[in-house]
Every structure is written in structure tokens, then in C-alpha cells.
TIGUBA-46403 format. One record per residue: chain; residue in three letters; x negated, y negated, z negated of N, C-alpha, C in turn. Coordinates in nm, 2 decimals. Last residue first. Example, Ala and Ser with C-alpha at 12.3 -4.5 7.8 and 13.67 -1.06 7.14 Angstrom:
 ch  aa n.east n.north   n.up ca.east ca.north  ca.up c.east c.north   c.up
  A SER  -1.28    0.22  -0.71   -1.37     0.11  -0.71  -1.29    0.00  -0.79
  A ALA  -1.32    0.57  -0.78   -1.23     0.45  -0.78  -1.32    0.33  -0.78
END
This chain:
 ch  aa n.east n.north   n.up ca.east ca.north  ca.up c.east c.north   c.up
  A GLU  -0.28   -2.48   1.52   -0.20    -2.60   1.49  -0.08   -2.61   1.58
  A GLU  -0.29   -2.12   1.46   -0.33    -2.24   1.53  -0.24   -2.36   1.50
  A GLU  -0.36   -1.92   1.18   -0.26    -1.98   1.27  -0.32   -2.10   1.34
  A PHE  -0.57   -1.65   1.14   -0.56    -1.80   1.13  -0.46   -1.85   1.23
  A ARG  -0.64   -1.37   0.94   -0.58    -1.43   1.05  -0.56   -1.58   1.03
  A LEU  -0.82   -1.09   0.82   -0.80    -1.23   0.82  -0.74   -1.28   0.95
  A THR  -0.88   -0.82   0.82   -0.74    -0.85   0.83  -0.72   -1.00   0.83
  A ALA  -1.16   -0.80   0.78   -1.11    -0.78   0.91  -0.96   -0.81   0.93
  A ARG  -1.17   -0.84   0.50   -1.22    -0.95   0.59  -1.16   -0.93   0.73
  A ILE  -1.08   -0.59   0.42   -1.00    -0.71   0.39  -1.04   -0.82   0.48
  A ALA  -1.30   -0.44   0.52   -1.17    -0.42   0.57  -1.07   -0.53   0.54
  A ARG  -1.51   -0.54   0.35   -1.51    -0.56   0.50  -1.38   -0.54   0.57
  A LEU  -1.42   -0.44   0.11   -1.44    -0.58   0.13  -1.44   -0.62   0.28
  A VAL  -1.43   -0.16   0.16   -1.30    -0.23   0.13  -1.31   -0.38   0.15
  A PRO  -1.70   -0.12   0.20   -1.61    -0.10   0.31  -1.47   -0.16   0.29
  A ASP  -1.79   -0.18  -0.07   -1.83    -0.27   0.05  -1.74   -0.24   0.17
  A ASN  -1.69    0.02  -0.25   -1.62    -0.10  -0.23  -1.66   -0.20  -0.12
  A ARG  -1.84    0.26  -0.24   -1.69     0.26  -0.25  -1.63    0.13  -0.20
  A GLU  -2.11    0.18  -0.21   -2.06     0.28  -0.12  -1.90    0.28  -0.12
  A ARG  -2.13    0.00  -0.43   -2.14    -0.04  -0.29  -2.08    0.05  -0.20
  A GLU  -2.15    0.04  -0.70   -2.02     0.06  -0.63  -2.02    0.03  -0.48
  A TYR  -2.41   -0.01  -0.77   -2.34     0.11  -0.83  -2.20    0.14  -0.76
  A GLU  -2.49   -0.25  -0.66   -2.54    -0.13  -0.60  -2.46    0.00  -0.65
  A SER  -2.20   -0.47  -0.64   -2.32    -0.42  -0.70  -2.36   -0.29  -0.64
  A VAL  -2.08   -0.72  -0.41   -2.07    -0.58  -0.47  -2.20   -0.54  -0.53
  A GLN  -1.89   -0.97  -0.26   -2.00    -0.94  -0.34  -1.98   -0.80  -0.41
  A GLY  -1.81   -1.20   0.01   -1.79    -1.07  -0.06  -1.91   -1.04  -0.14
  A MET  -1.65   -1.49   0.11   -1.77    -1.43   0.05  -1.73   -1.30  -0.02
  A VAL  -1.56   -1.73   0.33   -1.52    -1.59   0.29  -1.65   -1.53   0.24
  A LEU  -1.46   -2.06   0.38   -1.56    -1.97   0.33  -1.50   -1.84   0.29
  A LEU  -1.34   -2.27   0.63   -1.31    -2.16   0.54  -1.43   -2.08   0.51
  A PRO  -1.26   -2.60   0.73   -1.36    -2.49   0.72  -1.32   -2.40   0.61
  A GLY  -0.91   -2.65   0.82   -1.04    -2.69   0.77  -1.14   -2.57   0.77
  A SER  -0.67   -2.57   0.93   -0.67    -2.64   0.80  -0.80   -2.69   0.75
  A ALA  -0.75   -2.43   1.15   -0.67    -2.55   1.17  -0.66   -2.63   1.05
  A THR  -1.09   -2.33   1.07   -0.95    -2.30   1.09  -0.88   -2.43   1.11
  A GLU  -1.41   -2.21   1.12   -1.33    -2.32   1.13  -1.18   -2.27   1.15
  A VAL  -1.59   -2.01   0.88   -1.52    -2.02   1.01  -1.43   -2.15   1.01
  A CYS  -1.84   -1.83   0.73   -1.77    -1.95   0.73  -1.72   -1.97   0.87
  A ARG  -1.94   -1.57   0.51   -1.90    -1.60   0.65  -1.81   -1.73   0.64
  A THR  -2.17   -1.40   0.32   -2.09    -1.51   0.33  -2.06   -1.53   0.48
  A TRP  -2.23   -1.12   0.10   -2.23    -1.18   0.23  -2.14   -1.30   0.24
  A CYS  -2.44   -0.93  -0.12   -2.34    -1.04  -0.10  -2.35   -1.08   0.05
  A ALA  -2.54   -0.70  -0.35   -2.53    -0.73  -0.21  -2.41   -0.83  -0.19
  A ILE  -2.75   -0.67  -0.62   -2.62    -0.72  -0.57  -2.64   -0.74  -0.42
  A SER  -2.90   -0.46  -0.86   -2.91    -0.51  -0.72  -2.77   -0.55  -0.67
  A THR  -2.97   -0.54  -1.19   -2.88    -0.47  -1.09  -2.89   -0.54  -0.96
  A ASP  -3.10   -0.68  -1.39   -3.16    -0.56  -1.33  -3.07   -0.47  -1.24
  A LEU  -2.94   -0.91  -1.40   -2.94    -0.82  -1.51  -2.99   -0.68  -1.47
  A THR  -2.95   -0.93  -1.06   -2.89    -0.99  -1.18  -2.88   -0.88  -1.29
  A LEU  -3.10   -0.99  -0.75   -3.09    -0.91  -0.87  -3.03   -0.99  -0.98
  A PHE  -2.97   -1.00  -0.41   -3.04    -1.05  -0.52  -3.02   -0.96  -0.64
  A ASP  -2.91   -1.05  -0.06   -2.94    -0.95  -0.17  -3.01   -1.03  -0.28
  A ILE  -2.69   -1.14   0.20   -2.77    -1.18   0.09  -2.79   -1.06  -0.01
  A ASP  -2.62   -1.27   0.51   -2.62    -1.14   0.44  -2.73   -1.16   0.33
  A HIS  -2.44   -1.57   0.59   -2.56    -1.50   0.55  -2.53   -1.36   0.49
  A GLY  -2.28   -1.73   0.87   -2.31    -1.72   0.72  -2.44   -1.65   0.70
  A ILE  -2.01   -1.79   1.09   -2.15    -1.79   1.06  -2.17   -1.79   0.91
  A ALA  -1.78   -1.69   1.33   -1.81    -1.71   1.19  -1.96   -1.70   1.16
  A LEU  -1.56   -1.78   1.59   -1.70    -1.76   1.55  -1.72   -1.79   1.40
  A GLN  -1.25   -1.60   1.60   -1.33    -1.72   1.58  -1.47   -1.69   1.55
  A GLY  -1.11   -1.36   1.61   -1.14    -1.43   1.73  -1.21   -1.56   1.72
  A ALA  -1.12   -1.28   1.34   -0.99    -1.32   1.40  -1.01   -1.40   1.53
  A ILE  -1.45   -1.34   1.35   -1.34    -1.31   1.25  -1.21   -1.37   1.32
  A GLN  -1.76   -1.24   1.48   -1.62    -1.29   1.51  -1.53   -1.25   1.40
  A GLU  -2.08   -1.35   1.35   -1.99    -1.25   1.40  -1.85   -1.32   1.44
  A VAL  -2.40   -1.39   1.22   -2.30    -1.45   1.31  -2.21   -1.33   1.36
  A ALA  -2.63   -1.46   0.97   -2.54    -1.37   1.03  -2.44   -1.45   1.11
  A ASN  -2.96   -1.48   0.83   -2.85    -1.54   0.90  -2.76   -1.43   0.96
  A GLU  -3.05   -1.34   0.51   -3.06    -1.33   0.66  -2.94   -1.40   0.72
  A ALA  -3.21   -1.37   0.20   -3.10    -1.39   0.29  -3.14   -1.39   0.43
  A ASP  -3.29   -1.29  -0.13   -3.32    -1.27   0.01  -3.20   -1.29   0.09
  A LEU  -3.37   -1.44  -0.44   -3.27    -1.41  -0.34  -3.33   -1.39  -0.20
  A GLU  -3.47   -1.51  -0.70   -3.52    -1.40  -0.62  -3.42   -1.35  -0.52
  A LYS  -3.31   -1.71  -0.82   -3.43    -1.75  -0.76  -3.49   -1.64  -0.67
  A TYR  -2.99   -1.78  -0.83   -3.07    -1.66  -0.82  -3.20   -1.69  -0.75
  A GLU  -2.90   -2.05  -0.83   -2.86    -1.96  -0.94  -2.95   -1.83  -0.95
  A ALA  -2.99   -2.16  -0.60   -3.01    -2.23  -0.73  -2.99   -2.14  -0.85
  A ARG  -2.90   -1.98  -0.41   -3.04    -1.99  -0.44  -3.07   -2.06  -0.57
  A LEU  -2.62   -2.05  -0.42   -2.67    -1.92  -0.47  -2.81   -1.91  -0.50
  A ALA  -2.64   -2.31  -0.31   -2.58    -2.29  -0.45  -2.63   -2.15  -0.50
  A ALA  -2.74   -2.25  -0.06   -2.82    -2.33  -0.15  -2.77   -2.31  -0.29
  A LEU  -2.53   -2.10   0.05   -2.65    -2.04   0.03  -2.74   -2.12  -0.07
  A THR  -2.34   -2.31   0.06   -2.31    -2.19  -0.02  -2.44   -2.12  -0.05
  A GLN  -2.46   -2.49   0.24   -2.43    -2.53   0.10  -2.41   -2.41   0.01
  A ASP  -2.46   -2.33   0.47   -2.58    -2.37   0.41  -2.56   -2.42   0.27
  A ALA  -2.18   -2.30   0.52   -2.26    -2.18   0.50  -2.40   -2.22   0.43
  A LEU  -2.11   -2.57   0.55   -2.05    -2.49   0.44  -2.13   -2.37   0.41
  A GLU  -2.24   -2.62   0.79   -2.28    -2.70   0.67  -2.23   -2.62   0.55
  A ALA  -2.11   -2.45   0.96   -2.25    -2.43   0.94  -2.30   -2.50   0.81
  A PRO  -1.83   -2.54   0.96   -1.87    -2.41   0.90  -2.02   -2.39   0.87
  A ASN  -1.83   -2.89   0.86   -1.82    -2.78   0.96  -1.86   -2.65   0.89
  A ASN  -1.79   -3.07   0.64   -1.79    -3.12   0.78  -1.77   -3.01   0.89
  A ALA  -1.57   -3.01   0.37   -1.69    -2.97   0.45  -1.68   -3.02   0.59
  A ASP  -1.32   -3.07   0.27   -1.42    -3.18   0.27  -1.55   -3.14   0.34
  A ARG  -1.17   -2.83   0.28   -1.14    -2.94   0.38  -1.24   -3.05   0.38
  A GLN  -1.22   -2.53   0.24   -1.30    -2.65   0.20  -1.28   -2.76   0.30
  A LEU  -1.08   -2.25   0.11   -1.06    -2.35   0.21  -1.13   -2.48   0.16
  A SER  -1.21   -1.94   0.03   -1.20    -2.08  -0.01  -1.19   -2.17   0.11
  A VAL  -1.21   -1.63  -0.11   -1.17    -1.70   0.01  -1.14   -1.84  -0.03
  A LEU  -1.41   -1.37  -0.23   -1.37    -1.51  -0.25  -1.33   -1.57  -0.11
  A LEU  -1.39   -1.05  -0.35   -1.39    -1.13  -0.23  -1.33   -1.27  -0.26
  A PHE  -1.58   -0.82  -0.55   -1.48    -0.92  -0.53  -1.50   -0.99  -0.40
  A ALA  -1.67   -0.56  -0.78   -1.67    -0.61  -0.64  -1.56   -0.72  -0.63
  A THR  -1.64   -0.43  -1.02   -1.70    -0.56  -1.02  -1.70   -0.63  -0.88
  A GLU  -1.33   -0.26  -1.02   -1.47    -0.26  -1.07  -1.52   -0.40  -1.07
  A PRO  -1.10   -0.31  -0.90   -1.09    -0.26  -1.04  -1.23   -0.25  -1.10
  A SER  -1.17   -0.63  -0.74   -1.16    -0.49  -0.74  -1.13   -0.44  -0.88
  A GLN  -1.01   -0.94  -0.67   -1.10    -0.86  -0.76  -1.07   -0.71  -0.76
  A VAL  -1.01   -1.21  -0.48   -0.95    -1.07  -0.48  -1.05   -0.98  -0.56
  A THR  -0.96   -1.55  -0.54   -1.05    -1.43  -0.55  -0.97   -1.31  -0.55
  A VAL  -0.92   -1.86  -0.38   -0.86    -1.74  -0.44  -0.97   -1.63  -0.44
  A SER  -0.91   -2.21  -0.36   -0.99    -2.09  -0.36  -0.91   -1.98  -0.42
  A TRP  -0.86   -2.51  -0.16   -0.82    -2.42  -0.26  -0.91   -2.29  -0.25
  A GLY  -0.90   -2.87  -0.10   -0.88    -2.73  -0.06  -0.84   -2.64  -0.18
  A ALA  -0.90   -3.13  -0.17   -1.02    -3.09  -0.09  -1.00   -2.94  -0.05
  A ASP  -0.69   -3.16  -0.34   -0.68    -3.22  -0.21  -0.79   -3.17  -0.12
  A GLY  -0.67   -2.83  -0.50   -0.68    -2.97  -0.50  -0.67   -3.03  -0.36
  A GLU  -0.75   -2.55  -0.69   -0.66    -2.61  -0.60  -0.67   -2.76  -0.61
  A ALA  -0.90   -2.23  -0.77   -0.90    -2.38  -0.78  -0.80   -2.43  -0.67
  A ASP  -0.82   -1.95  -0.80   -0.94    -2.01  -0.87  -0.93   -2.16  -0.88
  A PRO  -0.59   -1.70  -0.83   -0.61    -1.83  -0.78  -0.73   -1.89  -0.86
  A GLU  -0.65   -1.36  -0.78   -0.65    -1.47  -0.88  -0.68   -1.60  -0.81
  A LEU  -0.53   -1.04  -0.71   -0.55    -1.18  -0.65  -0.54   -1.28  -0.76
  A VAL  -0.67   -0.73  -0.77   -0.59    -0.84  -0.83  -0.63   -0.97  -0.76
  A TRP  -0.60   -0.40  -0.62   -0.69    -0.51  -0.65  -0.61   -0.63  -0.69
  A GLY  -0.42   -0.21  -0.56   -0.49    -0.19  -0.68  -0.59   -0.31  -0.72
  A ALA  -0.33   -0.28  -0.30   -0.24    -0.31  -0.41  -0.31   -0.29  -0.55
  A PRO  -0.58   -0.44  -0.09   -0.53    -0.32  -0.16  -0.44   -0.36  -0.28
  A TYR  -0.48   -0.71   0.13   -0.58    -0.65   0.03  -0.51   -0.54  -0.04
  A GLN  -0.48   -0.93   0.41   -0.42    -0.82   0.33  -0.53   -0.76   0.24
  A PHE  -0.44   -1.28   0.48   -0.52    -1.16   0.48  -0.44   -1.05   0.40
  A SER  -0.42   -1.60   0.64   -0.36    -1.49   0.58  -0.46   -1.37   0.58
  A ILE  -0.35   -1.94   0.69   -0.46    -1.84   0.66  -0.39   -1.72   0.59
  A GLY  -0.17   -2.14   0.68   -0.20    -2.08   0.81  -0.31   -1.97   0.80
  A ASP  -0.16   -2.21   0.41   -0.21    -2.31   0.51  -0.25   -2.24   0.64
  A ARG  -0.15   -1.88   0.31   -0.15    -2.01   0.27  -0.21   -2.10   0.38
  A GLU  -0.09   -1.55   0.20   -0.07    -1.65   0.30  -0.07   -1.79   0.25
  A PHE  -0.17   -1.21   0.14   -0.19    -1.35   0.09  -0.17   -1.44   0.21
  A THR  -0.02   -0.90   0.08   -0.06    -1.00   0.17  -0.07   -1.14   0.10
  A ASN  -0.11   -0.56  -0.01   -0.05    -0.69  -0.04  -0.09   -0.79   0.06
  A LEU  -0.05   -0.22   0.08   -0.13    -0.35   0.09  -0.04   -0.46   0.05
  A MET  -0.08    0.12   0.00    0.00     0.00   0.00  -0.09   -0.13   0.00
END
């Protein structure tokens, strides 16, 4: 069974066993997190005040670098819902646990959108495919 999130022309589906939590809301945009029963999560954040997806991807990477000094990142480009998405594939350590993270930023009719997935090494095999499946359900309405 799948649940559906919809807002500002942006929608995606996520597993019924995962919890959707609104994080922030304001004139500049909004954020929601979809949390797995373990520690994996997906963040979807509309950032109306970002100039473009490339800038948003760079700002997100800079924020992660400030938090995690031993961070490795590679540029990533792909299609999400037929739109060019740019971001990074990232690995870092926290509390002696390896974390895999990816960011993708895409332009929508409502503004630049950040999609970020994160999973620990202990649950990567189970939950990384779920995070990617959720990302694959993203849809954007045109103006």
C-alpha cells in the first residue's frame, strides 16, 4: 500500500509503513521528511528563494560539508519526472557509521526543489532501493 503526498503541483508516493513529517513552511517554501521505520529518510524541500537548482545543490553540499568534515561527494545528473536534476552522491561518517546520501535539485513550476535521501550502512541494502523508488514517483505539474 502506498500513500501520496501532493503540494504546489509536486507529488510523490511513499510506503504506508513510512511516516511523513512536515518540517517547515513559509513564504520561501516548505519541507517534508518521509522517515523509514529505521533511520533512512527522504527530504523533499521547495526552496522558492533559491535562484536555480545548481545553486541549491551547491548550497546543500556546502551545508553538509560544514557539518561533516570528512565528506566525499561526486557530481550527479539525471532525469526526474522528465526534468534535468543535478546534485551529488555523498558519503560521510557519523558516530563511526558510514552514511550514504544523495541530493537532487530540479526546477518546478513552483520553484527549485531539493530531494535528499540518506541511509546508514546497516540498512542500505533494504532502504536505499525504497528511497530511490520514492524519488522515481516524483511528478511535477506544469504551470
